[in-house]
CHARMM-style PDB file with segment names, atoms N, HN, CA, C and O in Angstrom:
ATOM      1  N   MET     1       1.563  48.714  80.835  1.00  0.00      PROA
ATOM      2  CA  MET     1       1.553  47.319  81.255  1.00  0.00      PROA
ATOM      3  C   MET     1       0.524  46.545  80.432  1.00  0.00      PROA
ATOM      4  O   MET     1      -0.524  47.076  80.062  1.00  0.00      PROA
ATOM      5  N   THR     2       0.833  45.327  80.165  1.00  0.00      PROA
ATOM      6  HN  THR     2       1.684  44.896  80.465  1.00  0.00      PROA
ATOM      7  CA  THR     2      -0.103  44.488  79.431  1.00  0.00      PROA
ATOM      8  C   THR     2      -1.023  43.769  80.411  1.00  0.00      PROA
ATOM      9  O   THR     2      -0.771  43.723  81.615  1.00  0.00      PROA
ATOM     10  N   ASP     3      -2.086  43.214  79.862  1.00  0.00      PROA
ATOM     11  HN  ASP     3      -2.290  43.251  78.883  1.00  0.00      PROA
ATOM     12  CA  ASP     3      -3.001  42.450  80.706  1.00  0.00      PROA
ATOM     13  C   ASP     3      -2.300  41.279  81.361  1.00  0.00      PROA
ATOM     14  O   ASP     3      -2.584  40.948  82.512  1.00  0.00      PROA
ATOM     15  N   THR     4      -1.377  40.641  80.632  1.00  0.00      PROA
ATOM     16  HN  THR     4      -1.146  40.910  79.697  1.00  0.00      PROA
ATOM     17  CA  THR     4      -0.625  39.506  81.181  1.00  0.00      PROA
ATOM     18  C   THR     4       0.243  39.946  82.350  1.00  0.00      PROA
ATOM     19  O   THR     4       0.319  39.258  83.368  1.00  0.00      PROA
ATOM     20  N   THR     5       0.891  41.086  82.202  1.00  0.00      PROA
ATOM     21  HN  THR     5       0.829  41.645  81.375  1.00  0.00      PROA
ATOM     22  CA  THR     5       1.732  41.613  83.279  1.00  0.00      PROA
ATOM     23  C   THR     5       0.876  42.004  84.477  1.00  0.00      PROA
ATOM     24  O   THR     5       1.233  41.718  85.620  1.00  0.00      PROA
ATOM     25  N   ASP     6      -0.254  42.655  84.216  1.00  0.00      PROA
ATOM     26  HN  ASP     6      -0.544  42.887  83.288  1.00  0.00      PROA
ATOM     27  CA  ASP     6      -1.164  43.035  85.300  1.00  0.00      PROA
ATOM     28  C   ASP     6      -1.648  41.808  86.061  1.00  0.00      PROA
ATOM     29  O   ASP     6      -1.689  41.809  87.292  1.00  0.00      PROA
ATOM     30  N   GLN     7      -2.015  40.761  85.326  1.00  0.00      PROA
ATOM     31  HN  GLN     7      -1.981  40.760  84.327  1.00  0.00      PROA
ATOM     32  CA  GLN     7      -2.512  39.541  85.959  1.00  0.00      PROA
ATOM     33  C   GLN     7      -1.413  38.874  86.779  1.00  0.00      PROA
ATOM     34  O   GLN     7      -1.665  38.408  87.890  1.00  0.00      PROA
ATOM     35  N   ALA     8      -0.204  38.825  86.243  1.00  0.00      PROA
ATOM     36  HN  ALA     8       0.001  39.204  85.340  1.00  0.00      PROA
ATOM     37  CA  ALA     8       0.917  38.227  86.973  1.00  0.00      PROA
ATOM     38  C   ALA     8       1.176  38.991  88.266  1.00  0.00      PROA
ATOM     39  O   ALA     8       1.439  38.384  89.304  1.00  0.00      PROA
ATOM     40  N   GLN     9       1.104  40.309  88.210  1.00  0.00      PROA
ATOM     41  HN  GLN     9       0.891  40.802  87.367  1.00  0.00      PROA
ATOM     42  CA  GLN     9       1.312  41.121  89.404  1.00  0.00      PROA
ATOM     43  C   GLN     9       0.191  40.884  90.418  1.00  0.00      PROA
ATOM     44  O   GLN     9       0.452  40.780  91.617  1.00  0.00      PROA
ATOM     45  N   ALA    10      -1.035  40.800  89.950  1.00  0.00      PROA
ATOM     46  HN  ALA    10      -1.247  40.884  88.976  1.00  0.00      PROA
ATOM     47  CA  ALA    10      -2.166  40.564  90.855  1.00  0.00      PROA
ATOM     48  C   ALA    10      -2.042  39.204  91.541  1.00  0.00      PROA
ATOM     49  O   ALA    10      -2.332  39.079  92.730  1.00  0.00      PROA
ATOM     50  N   LEU    11      -1.613  38.190  90.796  1.00  0.00      PROA
ATOM     51  HN  LEU    11      -1.377  38.292  89.830  1.00  0.00      PROA
ATOM     52  CA  LEU    11      -1.446  36.866  91.404  1.00  0.00      PROA
ATOM     53  C   LEU    11      -0.265  36.837  92.363  1.00  0.00      PROA
ATOM     54  O   LEU    11      -0.310  36.129  93.369  1.00  0.00      PROA
ATOM     55  N   ALA    12       0.788  37.591  92.074  1.00  0.00      PROA
ATOM     56  HN  ALA    12       0.824  38.167  91.257  1.00  0.00      PROA
ATOM     57  CA  ALA    12       1.918  37.709  93.002  1.00  0.00      PROA
ATOM     58  C   ALA    12       1.463  38.358  94.311  1.00  0.00      PROA
ATOM     59  O   ALA    12       1.930  37.989  95.389  1.00  0.00      PROA
ATOM     60  N   GLU    13       0.555  39.319  94.211  1.00  0.00      PROA
ATOM     61  HN  GLU    13       0.176  39.619  93.335  1.00  0.00      PROA
ATOM     62  CA  GLU    13       0.025  39.958  95.415  1.00  0.00      PROA
ATOM     63  C   GLU    13      -0.816  38.981  96.230  1.00  0.00      PROA
ATOM     64  O   GLU    13      -0.791  39.023  97.460  1.00  0.00      PROA
ATOM     65  N   VAL    14      -1.562  38.100  95.557  1.00  0.00      PROA
ATOM     66  HN  VAL    14      -1.582  38.066  94.558  1.00  0.00      PROA
ATOM     67  CA  VAL    14      -2.319  37.061  96.272  1.00  0.00      PROA
ATOM     68  C   VAL    14      -1.344  36.178  97.048  1.00  0.00      PROA
ATOM     69  O   VAL    14      -1.574  35.885  98.222  1.00  0.00      PROA
ATOM     70  N   GLU    15      -0.263  35.755  96.406  1.00  0.00      PROA
ATOM     71  HN  GLU    15      -0.076  35.992  95.453  1.00  0.00      PROA
ATOM     72  CA  GLU    15       0.734  34.919  97.083  1.00  0.00      PROA
ATOM     73  C   GLU    15       1.378  35.653  98.249  1.00  0.00      PROA
ATOM     74  O   GLU    15       1.654  35.043  99.282  1.00  0.00      PROA
ATOM     75  N   ARG    16       1.618  36.933  98.105  1.00  0.00      PROA
ATOM     76  HN  ARG    16       1.393  37.428  97.266  1.00  0.00      PROA
ATOM     77  CA  ARG    16       2.207  37.724  99.187  1.00  0.00      PROA
ATOM     78  C   ARG    16       1.243  37.824 100.367  1.00  0.00      PROA
ATOM     79  O   ARG    16       1.650  37.699 101.522  1.00  0.00      PROA
ATOM     80  N   ASP    17      -0.041  38.049 100.067  1.00  0.00      PROA
ATOM     81  HN  ASP    17      -0.372  38.150  99.129  1.00  0.00      PROA
ATOM     82  CA  ASP    17      -1.033  38.242 101.120  1.00  0.00      PROA
ATOM     83  C   ASP    17      -1.458  36.946 101.798  1.00  0.00      PROA
ATOM     84  O   ASP    17      -1.967  36.965 102.919  1.00  0.00      PROA
ATOM     85  N   TYR    18      -1.249  35.815 101.116  1.00  0.00      PROA
ATOM     86  HN  TYR    18      -0.835  35.799 100.205  1.00  0.00      PROA
ATOM     87  CA  TYR    18      -1.630  34.520 101.652  1.00  0.00      PROA
ATOM     88  C   TYR    18      -0.423  33.578 101.593  1.00  0.00      PROA
ATOM     89  O   TYR    18      -0.311  32.762 100.677  1.00  0.00      PROA
ATOM     90  N   PRO    19       0.472  33.695 102.568  1.00  0.00      PROA
ATOM     91  CA  PRO    19       1.678  32.851 102.579  1.00  0.00      PROA
ATOM     92  C   PRO    19       1.312  31.370 102.539  1.00  0.00      PROA
ATOM     93  O   PRO    19       0.349  30.930 103.167  1.00  0.00      PROA
ATOM     94  N   GLY    20       2.104  30.622 101.787  1.00  0.00      PROA
ATOM     95  HN  GLY    20       2.887  30.980 101.278  1.00  0.00      PROA
ATOM     96  CA  GLY    20       1.862  29.194 101.657  1.00  0.00      PROA
ATOM     97  C   GLY    20       1.004  28.839 100.457  1.00  0.00      PROA
ATOM     98  O   GLY    20       0.871  27.665 100.109  1.00  0.00      PROA
ATOM     99  N   TRP    21       0.417  29.854  99.818  1.00  0.00      PROA
ATOM    100  HN  TRP    21       0.524  30.807 100.101  1.00  0.00      PROA
ATOM    101  CA  TRP    21      -0.434  29.624  98.653  1.00  0.00      PROA
ATOM    102  C   TRP    21       0.330  29.983  97.385  1.00  0.00      PROA
ATOM    103  O   TRP    21       1.099  30.943  97.345  1.00  0.00      PROA
ATOM    104  N   GLN    22       0.091  29.180  96.352  1.00  0.00      PROA
ATOM    105  HN  GLN    22      -0.534  28.400  96.385  1.00  0.00      PROA
ATOM    106  CA  GLN    22       0.657  29.445  95.023  1.00  0.00      PROA
ATOM    107  C   GLN    22      -0.520  29.703  94.086  1.00  0.00      PROA
ATOM    108  O   GLN    22      -1.453  28.903  94.025  1.00  0.00      PROA
ATOM    109  N   ALA    23      -0.479  30.815  93.356  1.00  0.00      PROA
ATOM    110  HN  ALA    23       0.279  31.466  93.405  1.00  0.00      PROA
ATOM    111  CA  ALA    23      -1.587  31.198  92.474  1.00  0.00      PROA
ATOM    112  C   ALA    23      -1.132  31.218  91.027  1.00  0.00      PROA
ATOM    113  O   ALA    23       0.012  31.563  90.728  1.00  0.00      PROA
ATOM    114  N   TRP    24      -2.037  30.846  90.133  1.00  0.00      PROA
ATOM    115  HN  TRP    24      -2.965  30.566  90.376  1.00  0.00      PROA
ATOM    116  CA  TRP    24      -1.723  30.882  88.710  1.00  0.00      PROA
ATOM    117  C   TRP    24      -3.004  31.053  87.901  1.00  0.00      PROA
ATOM    118  O   TRP    24      -4.105  30.808  88.393  1.00  0.00      PROA
ATOM    119  N   GLN    25      -2.839  31.473  86.662  1.00  0.00      PROA
ATOM    120  HN  GLN    25      -1.944  31.672  86.262  1.00  0.00      PROA
ATOM    121  CA  GLN    25      -3.968  31.631  85.753  1.00  0.00      PROA
ATOM    122  C   GLN    25      -4.020  30.434  84.820  1.00  0.00      PROA
ATOM    123  O   GLN    25      -2.997  30.013  84.280  1.00  0.00      PROA
ATOM    124  N   ALA    26      -5.210  29.891  84.632  1.00  0.00      PROA
ATOM    125  HN  ALA    26      -6.041  30.234  85.070  1.00  0.00      PROA
ATOM    126  CA  ALA    26      -5.388  28.775  83.700  1.00  0.00      PROA
ATOM    127  C   ALA    26      -5.205  29.283  82.276  1.00  0.00      PROA
ATOM    128  O   ALA    26      -5.450  30.454  81.989  1.00  0.00      PROA
ATOM    129  N   GLN    27      -4.780  28.407  81.402  1.00  0.00      PROA
ATOM    130  HN  GLN    27      -4.581  27.455  81.636  1.00  0.00      PROA
ATOM    131  CA  GLN    27      -4.597  28.782  80.003  1.00  0.00      PROA
ATOM    132  C   GLN    27      -5.926  28.970  79.289  1.00  0.00      PROA
ATOM    133  O   GLN    27      -6.011  29.752  78.342  1.00  0.00      PROA
ATOM    134  N   LEU    28      -6.958  28.272  79.723  1.00  0.00      PROA
ATOM    135  HN  LEU    28      -6.889  27.636  80.492  1.00  0.00      PROA
ATOM    136  CA  LEU    28      -8.266  28.348  79.096  1.00  0.00      PROA
ATOM    137  C   LEU    28      -9.318  28.808  80.092  1.00  0.00      PROA
ATOM    138  O   LEU    28      -9.145  28.670  81.302  1.00  0.00      PROA
ATOM    139  N   ALA    29     -10.382  29.342  79.585  1.00  0.00      PROA
ATOM    140  HN  ALA    29     -10.522  29.454  78.601  1.00  0.00      PROA
ATOM    141  CA  ALA    29     -11.582  29.670  80.362  1.00  0.00      PROA
ATOM    142  C   ALA    29     -11.425  30.845  81.321  1.00  0.00      PROA
ATOM    143  O   ALA    29     -12.378  31.180  82.024  1.00  0.00      PROA
ATOM    144  N   GLY    30     -10.266  31.477  81.373  1.00  0.00      PROA
ATOM    145  HN  GLY    30      -9.491  31.204  80.802  1.00  0.00      PROA
ATOM    146  CA  GLY    30     -10.108  32.670  82.200  1.00  0.00      PROA
ATOM    147  C   GLY    30     -10.191  32.442  83.694  1.00  0.00      PROA
ATOM    148  O   GLY    30     -10.458  33.385  84.439  1.00  0.00      PROA
ATOM    149  N   LEU    31      -9.972  31.231  84.154  1.00  0.00      PROA
ATOM    150  HN  LEU    31      -9.755  30.465  83.549  1.00  0.00      PROA
ATOM    151  CA  LEU    31     -10.013  30.952  85.582  1.00  0.00      PROA
ATOM    152  C   LEU    31      -8.661  31.216  86.226  1.00  0.00      PROA
ATOM    153  O   LEU    31      -7.622  31.135  85.571  1.00  0.00      PROA
ATOM    154  N   VAL    32      -8.685  31.529  87.505  1.00  0.00      PROA
ATOM    155  HN  VAL    32      -9.529  31.594  88.037  1.00  0.00      PROA
ATOM    156  CA  VAL    32      -7.465  31.625  88.303  1.00  0.00      PROA
ATOM    157  C   VAL    32      -7.559  30.581  89.413  1.00  0.00      PROA
ATOM    158  O   VAL    32      -8.632  30.331  89.961  1.00  0.00      PROA
ATOM    159  N   TYR    33      -6.434  29.990  89.725  1.00  0.00      PROA
ATOM    160  HN  TYR    33      -5.562  30.193  89.279  1.00  0.00      PROA
ATOM    161  CA  TYR    33      -6.353  28.913  90.708  1.00  0.00      PROA
ATOM    162  C   TYR    33      -5.345  29.259  91.787  1.00  0.00      PROA
ATOM    163  O   TYR    33      -4.448  30.078  91.583  1.00  0.00      PROA
ATOM    164  N   ALA    34      -5.506  28.620  92.944  1.00  0.00      PROA
ATOM    165  HN  ALA    34      -6.235  27.956  93.110  1.00  0.00      PROA
ATOM    166  CA  ALA    34      -4.496  28.704  94.000  1.00  0.00      PROA
ATOM    167  C   ALA    34      -4.483  27.376  94.730  1.00  0.00      PROA
ATOM    168  O   ALA    34      -5.512  26.714  94.869  1.00  0.00      PROA
ATOM    169  N   ARG    35      -3.306  26.998  95.191  1.00  0.00      PROA
ATOM    170  HN  ARG    35      -2.470  27.535  95.077  1.00  0.00      PROA
ATOM    171  CA  ARG    35      -3.183  25.794  96.009  1.00  0.00      PROA
ATOM    172  C   ARG    35      -2.267  26.098  97.173  1.00  0.00      PROA
ATOM    173  O   ARG    35      -1.337  26.899  97.074  1.00  0.00      PROA
ATOM    174  N   ARG    36      -2.554  25.443  98.264  1.00  0.00      PROA
ATOM    175  HN  ARG    36      -3.309  24.792  98.344  1.00  0.00      PROA
ATOM    176  CA  ARG    36      -1.701  25.570  99.445  1.00  0.00      PROA
ATOM    177  C   ARG    36      -0.836  24.331  99.506  1.00  0.00      PROA
ATOM    178  O   ARG    36      -1.341  23.210  99.553  1.00  0.00      PROA
ATOM    179  N   SER    37       0.465  24.535  99.507  1.00  0.00      PROA
ATOM    180  HN  SER    37       0.875  25.446  99.469  1.00  0.00      PROA
ATOM    181  CA  SER    37       1.391  23.403  99.499  1.00  0.00      PROA
ATOM    182  C   SER    37       1.384  22.677 100.836  1.00  0.00      PROA
ATOM    183  O   SER    37       1.060  23.234 101.885  1.00  0.00      PROA
ATOM    184  N   MET    38       1.756  21.408 100.746  1.00  0.00      PROA
ATOM    185  HN  MET    38       2.018  20.955  99.894  1.00  0.00      PROA
ATOM    186  CA  MET    38       1.912  20.548 101.917  1.00  0.00      PROA
ATOM    187  C   MET    38       0.622  20.405 102.729  1.00  0.00      PROA
ATOM    188  O   MET    38       0.653  20.430 103.959  1.00  0.00      PROA
ATOM    189  N   THR    39      -0.506  20.255 102.039  1.00  0.00      PROA
ATOM    190  HN  THR    39      -0.531  20.234 101.040  1.00  0.00      PROA
ATOM    191  CA  THR    39      -1.771  20.000 102.718  1.00  0.00      PROA
ATOM    192  C   THR    39      -2.304  18.654 102.246  1.00  0.00      PROA
ATOM    193  O   THR    39      -2.121  18.264 101.093  1.00  0.00      PROA
ATOM    194  N   SER    40      -2.958  17.963 103.150  1.00  0.00      PROA
ATOM    195  HN  SER    40      -3.107  18.281 104.087  1.00  0.00      PROA
ATOM    196  CA  SER    40      -3.555  16.683 102.805  1.00  0.00      PROA
ATOM    197  C   SER    40      -4.926  16.596 103.476  1.00  0.00      PROA
ATOM    198  O   SER    40      -5.016  16.678 104.701  1.00  0.00      PROA
ATOM    199  N   PRO    41      -5.977  16.434 102.703  1.00  0.00      PROA
ATOM    200  CA  PRO    41      -5.993  16.428 101.247  1.00  0.00      PROA
ATOM    201  C   PRO    41      -5.602  17.795 100.696  1.00  0.00      PROA
ATOM    202  O   PRO    41      -5.662  18.798 101.408  1.00  0.00      PROA
ATOM    203  N   PRO    42      -5.204  17.831  99.433  1.00  0.00      PROA
ATOM    204  CA  PRO    42      -4.738  19.095  98.843  1.00  0.00      PROA
ATOM    205  C   PRO    42      -5.810  20.185  98.899  1.00  0.00      PROA
ATOM    206  O   PRO    42      -6.991  19.929  98.665  1.00  0.00      PROA
ATOM    207  N   MET    43      -5.378  21.381  99.210  1.00  0.00      PROA
ATOM    208  HN  MET    43      -4.419  21.589  99.400  1.00  0.00      PROA
ATOM    209  CA  MET    43      -6.277  22.539  99.193  1.00  0.00      PROA
ATOM    210  C   MET    43      -6.064  23.261  97.872  1.00  0.00      PROA
ATOM    211  O   MET    43      -5.007  23.846  97.637  1.00  0.00      PROA
ATOM    212  N   VAL    44      -7.077  23.218  97.012  1.00  0.00      PROA
ATOM    213  HN  VAL    44      -7.936  22.743  97.204  1.00  0.00      PROA
ATOM    214  CA  VAL    44      -7.035  23.902  95.724  1.00  0.00      PROA
ATOM    215  C   VAL    44      -8.348  24.646  95.573  1.00  0.00      PROA
ATOM    216  O   VAL    44      -9.422  24.089  95.805  1.00  0.00      PROA
ATOM    217  N   VAL    45      -8.254  25.910  95.183  1.00  0.00      PROA
ATOM    218  HN  VAL    45      -7.382  26.362  94.995  1.00  0.00      PROA
ATOM    219  CA  VAL    45      -9.447  26.718  94.958  1.00  0.00      PROA
ATOM    220  C   VAL    45      -9.347  27.375  93.588  1.00  0.00      PROA
ATOM    221  O   VAL    45      -8.261  27.494  93.021  1.00  0.00      PROA
ATOM    222  N   ARG    46     -10.497  27.800  93.064  1.00  0.00      PROA
ATOM    223  HN  ARG    46     -11.379  27.704  93.525  1.00  0.00      PROA
ATOM    224  CA  ARG    46     -10.508  28.486  91.782  1.00  0.00      PROA
ATOM    225  C   ARG    46     -11.601  29.537  91.763  1.00  0.00      PROA
ATOM    226  O   ARG    46     -12.551  29.496  92.546  1.00  0.00      PROA
ATOM    227  N   SER    47     -11.438  30.486  90.842  1.00  0.00      PROA
ATOM    228  HN  SER    47     -10.667  30.519  90.206  1.00  0.00      PROA
ATOM    229  CA  SER    47     -12.420  31.554  90.694  1.00  0.00      PROA
ATOM    230  C   SER    47     -12.271  32.175  89.308  1.00  0.00      PROA
ATOM    231  O   SER    47     -11.325  31.884  88.577  1.00  0.00      PROA
ATOM    232  N   THR    48     -13.211  33.023  88.971  1.00  0.00      PROA
ATOM    233  HN  THR    48     -13.980  33.259  89.565  1.00  0.00      PROA
ATOM    234  CA  THR    48     -13.142  33.737  87.702  1.00  0.00      PROA
ATOM    235  C   THR    48     -12.476  35.098  87.845  1.00  0.00      PROA
ATOM    236  O   THR    48     -12.254  35.793  86.854  1.00  0.00      PROA
ATOM    237  N   SER    49     -12.154  35.482  89.095  1.00  0.00      PROA
ATOM    238  HN  SER    49     -12.334  34.917  89.901  1.00  0.00      PROA
ATOM    239  CA  SER    49     -11.518  36.789  89.322  1.00  0.00      PROA
ATOM    240  C   SER    49     -10.501  36.686  90.443  1.00  0.00      PROA
ATOM    241  O   SER    49     -10.530  35.753  91.246  1.00  0.00      PROA
ATOM    242  N   ASN    50      -9.607  37.652  90.486  1.00  0.00      PROA
ATOM    243  HN  ASN    50      -9.583  38.410  89.834  1.00  0.00      PROA
ATOM    244  CA  ASN    50      -8.602  37.685  91.560  1.00  0.00      PROA
ATOM    245  C   ASN    50      -9.256  37.913  92.917  1.00  0.00      PROA
ATOM    246  O   ASN    50      -8.866  37.294  93.907  1.00  0.00      PROA
ATOM    247  N   GLU    51     -10.249  38.799  92.968  1.00  0.00      PROA
ATOM    248  HN  GLU    51     -10.566  39.302  92.164  1.00  0.00      PROA
ATOM    249  CA  GLU    51     -10.942  39.065  94.235  1.00  0.00      PROA
ATOM    250  C   GLU    51     -11.693  37.814  94.696  1.00  0.00      PROA
ATOM    251  O   GLU    51     -11.701  37.485  95.882  1.00  0.00      PROA
ATOM    252  N   GLY    52     -12.317  37.128  93.753  1.00  0.00      PROA
ATOM    253  HN  GLY    52     -12.311  37.395  92.789  1.00  0.00      PROA
ATOM    254  CA  GLY    52     -13.004  35.882  94.090  1.00  0.00      PROA
ATOM    255  C   GLY    52     -12.033  34.830  94.589  1.00  0.00      PROA
ATOM    256  O   GLY    52     -12.368  34.046  95.477  1.00  0.00      PROA
ATOM    257  N   LEU    53     -10.831  34.805  94.025  1.00  0.00      PROA
ATOM    258  HN  LEU    53     -10.559  35.442  93.304  1.00  0.00      PROA
ATOM    259  CA  LEU    53      -9.812  33.851  94.465  1.00  0.00      PROA
ATOM    260  C   LEU    53      -9.433  34.111  95.917  1.00  0.00      PROA
ATOM    261  O   LEU    53      -9.276  33.176  96.703  1.00  0.00      PROA
ATOM    262  N   ARG    54      -9.290  35.368  96.265  1.00  0.00      PROA
ATOM    263  HN  ARG    54      -9.418  36.128  95.627  1.00  0.00      PROA
ATOM    264  CA  ARG    54      -8.995  35.720  97.659  1.00  0.00      PROA
ATOM    265  C   ARG    54     -10.103  35.219  98.589  1.00  0.00      PROA
ATOM    266  O   ARG    54      -9.823  34.675  99.658  1.00  0.00      PROA
ATOM    267  N   GLU    55     -11.345  35.401  98.185  1.00  0.00      PROA
ATOM    268  HN  GLU    55     -11.572  35.842  97.318  1.00  0.00      PROA
ATOM    269  CA  GLU    55     -12.477  34.946  98.996  1.00  0.00      PROA
ATOM    270  C   GLU    55     -12.473  33.427  99.129  1.00  0.00      PROA
ATOM    271  O   GLU    55     -12.753  32.894 100.203  1.00  0.00      PROA
ATOM    272  N   GLU    56     -12.156  32.730  98.041  1.00  0.00      PROA
ATOM    273  HN  GLU    56     -11.928  33.163  97.169  1.00  0.00      PROA
ATOM    274  CA  GLU    56     -12.096  31.266  98.083  1.00  0.00      PROA
ATOM    275  C   GLU    56     -10.973  30.780  98.998  1.00  0.00      PROA
ATOM    276  O   GLU    56     -11.145  29.799  99.721  1.00  0.00      PROA
ATOM    277  N   ILE    57      -9.834  31.456  98.973  1.00  0.00      PROA
ATOM    278  HN  ILE    57      -9.695  32.253  98.386  1.00  0.00      PROA
ATOM    279  CA  ILE    57      -8.723  31.085  99.860  1.00  0.00      PROA
ATOM    280  C   ILE    57      -9.142  31.254 101.311  1.00  0.00      PROA
ATOM    281  O   ILE    57      -8.920  30.362 102.130  1.00  0.00      PROA
ATOM    282  N   GLU    58      -9.743  32.386 101.632  1.00  0.00      PROA
ATOM    283  HN  GLU    58      -9.923  33.110 100.966  1.00  0.00      PROA
ATOM    284  CA  GLU    58     -10.170  32.634 103.012  1.00  0.00      PROA
ATOM    285  C   GLU    58     -11.208  31.618 103.465  1.00  0.00      PROA
ATOM    286  O   GLU    58     -11.169  31.151 104.603  1.00  0.00      PROA
ATOM    287  N   SER    59     -12.129  31.278 102.584  1.00  0.00      PROA
ATOM    288  HN  SER    59     -12.160  31.658 101.659  1.00  0.00      PROA
ATOM    289  CA  SER    59     -13.152  30.282 102.907  1.00  0.00      PROA
ATOM    290  C   SER    59     -12.517  28.916 103.160  1.00  0.00      PROA
ATOM    291  O   SER    59     -12.868  28.234 104.122  1.00  0.00      PROA
ATOM    292  N   ALA    60     -11.586  28.520 102.297  1.00  0.00      PROA
ATOM    293  HN  ALA    60     -11.301  29.074 101.515  1.00  0.00      PROA
ATOM    294  CA  ALA    60     -10.907  27.229 102.463  1.00  0.00      PROA
ATOM    295  C   ALA    60     -10.124  27.186 103.774  1.00  0.00      PROA
ATOM    296  O   ALA    60     -10.108  26.161 104.455  1.00  0.00      PROA
ATOM    297  N   GLU    61      -9.483  28.283 104.123  1.00  0.00      PROA
ATOM    298  HN  GLU    61      -9.495  29.116 103.570  1.00  0.00      PROA
ATOM    299  CA  GLU    61      -8.723  28.323 105.380  1.00  0.00      PROA
ATOM    300  C   GLU    61      -9.656  28.248 106.584  1.00  0.00      PROA
ATOM    301  O   GLU    61      -9.336  27.591 107.574  1.00  0.00      PROA
ATOM    302  N   ARG    62     -10.795  28.907 106.509  1.00  0.00      PROA
ATOM    303  HN  ARG    62     -11.056  29.440 105.704  1.00  0.00      PROA
ATOM    304  CA  ARG    62     -11.765  28.833 107.610  1.00  0.00      PROA
ATOM    305  C   ARG    62     -12.276  27.404 107.774  1.00  0.00      PROA
ATOM    306  O   ARG    62     -12.400  26.911 108.896  1.00  0.00      PROA
ATOM    307  N   GLU    63     -12.574  26.736 106.650  1.00  0.00      PROA
ATOM    308  HN  GLU    63     -12.474  27.137 105.739  1.00  0.00      PROA
ATOM    309  CA  GLU    63     -13.070  25.355 106.700  1.00  0.00      PROA
ATOM    310  C   GLU    63     -12.062  24.415 107.357  1.00  0.00      PROA
ATOM    311  O   GLU    63     -12.457  23.462 108.028  1.00  0.00      PROA
ATOM    312  N   ARG    64     -10.783  24.669 107.174  1.00  0.00      PROA
ATOM    313  HN  ARG    64     -10.462  25.443 106.629  1.00  0.00      PROA
ATOM    314  CA  ARG    64      -9.725  23.815 107.740  1.00  0.00      PROA
ATOM    315  C   ARG    64      -9.240  24.315 109.100  1.00  0.00      PROA
ATOM    316  O   ARG    64      -8.345  23.716 109.698  1.00  0.00      PROA
ATOM    317  N   GLY    65      -9.821  25.401 109.587  1.00  0.00      PROA
ATOM    318  HN  GLY    65     -10.547  25.888 109.102  1.00  0.00      PROA
ATOM    319  CA  GLY    65      -9.417  25.927 110.878  1.00  0.00      PROA
ATOM    320  C   GLY    65      -8.080  26.638 110.855  1.00  0.00      PROA
ATOM    321  O   GLY    65      -7.401  26.727 111.878  1.00  0.00      PROA
ATOM    322  N   LEU    66      -7.703  27.144 109.699  1.00  0.00      PROA
ATOM    323  HN  LEU    66      -8.255  27.072 108.868  1.00  0.00      PROA
ATOM    324  CA  LEU    66      -6.417  27.843 109.568  1.00  0.00      PROA
ATOM    325  C   LEU    66      -6.556  29.350 109.727  1.00  0.00      PROA
ATOM    326  O   LEU    66      -5.553  30.063 109.727  1.00  0.00      PROA
ATOM    327  N   ARG    67      -7.744  29.830 109.860  1.00  0.00      PROA
ATOM    328  HN  ARG    67      -8.559  29.250 109.860  1.00  0.00      PROA
ATOM    329  CA  ARG    67      -7.985  31.271 109.933  1.00  0.00      PROA
ATOM    330  C   ARG    67      -8.854  31.578 111.118  1.00  0.00      PROA
ATOM    331  OT1 ARG    67      -9.178  32.741 111.362  1.00  0.00      PROA
TER     332      ARG     67
END
């Protein structure tokens, strides 16, 4: 597997584990992002790692009372 394939699989697992969230890798700077659809104001988080992204999602959900 290539790094790109590994990263795509890891982000797919984030989406599976956090329904309603869409995750993607930025083209520059090695950041990963996630957003929760249909939220106002928009919920968008970012991190330098997949594990950090999971932590940011959980934190954002706690702040909004979703967890």
